[in-house]
N, C-alpha and C positions, 0 to 999 in steps of 0.2 A: 421462468421463475424459479430461482435456485433455492433449492431446500438446505436450510440451516443445519448443517450435521453436528454442531456444536452442542453436546449433551450436559445439559446442569446437572441433572441425577449424578452421572460419571465424574464429573468435572470437581466437585469437592474433594479434597488432597487425600483424604483415609479411603474414599470411595473408589477413588484412581488407582491408589497404591493396592487395594484389594483386587480391583479388575487385570491390572498390568501383573501381579504375582499370580493370578489364577489361569489368565490366558495361555501361556504354555503347557499348564498341567489339566490331567482330568479331573483332579480334585485336591483338596487340600485341608487335613484337619483344621477345626477352629482353633487348637492351642498353637499351631504352628504360624496359622495366621495371625494370632496376636502378638505372637514373639516379633515375626517379621515387620510388623507396624508398631510394636512399642506402645500399645494400647491398652487399657482396660478390657476386660470382660464386657462390660455394659457399653463402652465406647463400640467395639468391635460389634456387638449385637445390634444396636442402632443401626450403624451403616450397611450391615446384612440384611436387615429388615427393609431399609429403603430401596436396596437393590432388589431384594426380592418382590417387593410391592409391585414393581416396574416389570417383573419378569425377567429380570436379567441374570437371576443367581438362584439357585435352589441348594436347599440342605437336605443331608441325609444323615437321620440319626441312627445308632445301634448300640449295643451293649457290648463292651469289650473287656474281658476280666473283669465283671461285676461293675463297670462303671460306664456310664452314658457317655458315648463319642459323639463329636457331630463333625461331619464333614460340609465343604462346601463346594460348589462347581459354577462356572458361567453356562447359562443356558446359551444354545444357539442364537438367540436372539441378544443376549447381553455380550458374545463375543462379538456379532455383527455391531451393535453399537458400540463398542469399545473400540473396533478397529476404525470405524467411520470418524469417532472421535479422536482419535489420535491422528488421523489423516487430516482433518480440520486444523487440529494444532499446527502440525507441520505447514499446513496451508497458510496460517496466520503467521508464522516466523519465516516464511519462505522469505529471503532478500529480496528477491523480483518481486515479490508481492508488497514491500515495503512501499513502494513509489506510490501505489495505488491506495494505500493505506493513509499516506500523507497528503494527499490532494483533499 
């Protein structure tokens, strides 16, 4: 039996961008993520929460110069899920697989 590695939690465009941005990094500050995605604080918070609820992302908060700062990082589970999702996307768009999809 084939396991479907397509992850609907990750696949939403903003969550896919979050995972792709964080994958090569240890962590990124919330403001940097927000600027990279070009979304509002509330939109980013919503997507971070969804990734956090399934264990793909963790947040770290601390005070810096009197301001609360938030950093996000992918968990080991999140990195693995993202890698599997990317591999599944590659498999789906692989020209060698197109003939099987057309049947």
